N, C-alpha and C positions, 0 to 999 in steps of 0.2 A: 759181367766177365770177370774168371776165374784165375787165380794167382797163376793157375799152368797154361789156363789159355793165353794169359797174355806175357807169358815166355815163349809161348811157341809164337806167337808173334815177334817175337826180338831174334829167337831162332830163325824165322824164314826171312827177316831182315838182313841178316848179318853175311856182308859179302865180303869176302876179303879174295877169295883165290878163283870164283866165279868170273870169267870172261879172260881167263889169262888164256892166250892163245897157243900155250904150249903144253895143255891136257883139256881133256875131253871136260862136259860138263857136269857130267856125272860124278867125274875123278875131282872137280874141282868142289862141288858140294860136298863130298865125303871131306875131303882135306878142310873145309868150312863147319863142317860139323865136328871133326877129331878136334880142330883148335878153340872152339866152344867148350867141347870136353875137357882138356887140358885144364882152360882159365876158368871152368867151374869148380871140378875137381880141387884146384890150387885154394880156390879163394875157402871153399868148403874146409879144407884141411885148415889152412891158417884162423879161419873166426871158430872154427872148435875148437881147436888148442886154444886162443884166446879166451875164451866166454870159460871153459875149465880151469883154467890157468889164470886166469886174474879177477873173472867174476865169479867165480864158485860155482858154476852152472853143472849141476851134477851130468858123469856119462851117461845116465838114465836117460836125464832130460834131453840132451842133444839125439843119443840115440831114437827116442821117439820122433824127435821133431825129423831125423834122416831117413826113418823107416828101414832102422836097421837093429840088431842087438847091442846091450851096450857092451859086451865085450866084443864085437867088432868095431865099434866106434869107441874103445879104446885103441885096439890096436892098430887101427887106421891112423889115428888123429891125435895120437898121445907122444909127444916127443922124450 
C-alpha cells in the first residue's frame, strides 16, 4: 500500500457531516472533504514554517516535498 492510497483510506473513513439530517449525503460528503482540506492545509503550513525556521530545512527541499516551486512555498508558508 502506498502513502497516497493509505491517505485515501483515511479520507474515505472520515465522517463528520455524513448522517446530518439537515443536508443531502452529497453535501455532507463535500463538507467532510472541505474540513479535511482545511485541516491538511493548516498542518502543512505549520510544519513547513517550523522546519524552515527551527530545523534549517531549505525552501527548495520543502517545495520539492510538496511538489511546488520554492517561490510558491515561501509565499504560502513563510510568515
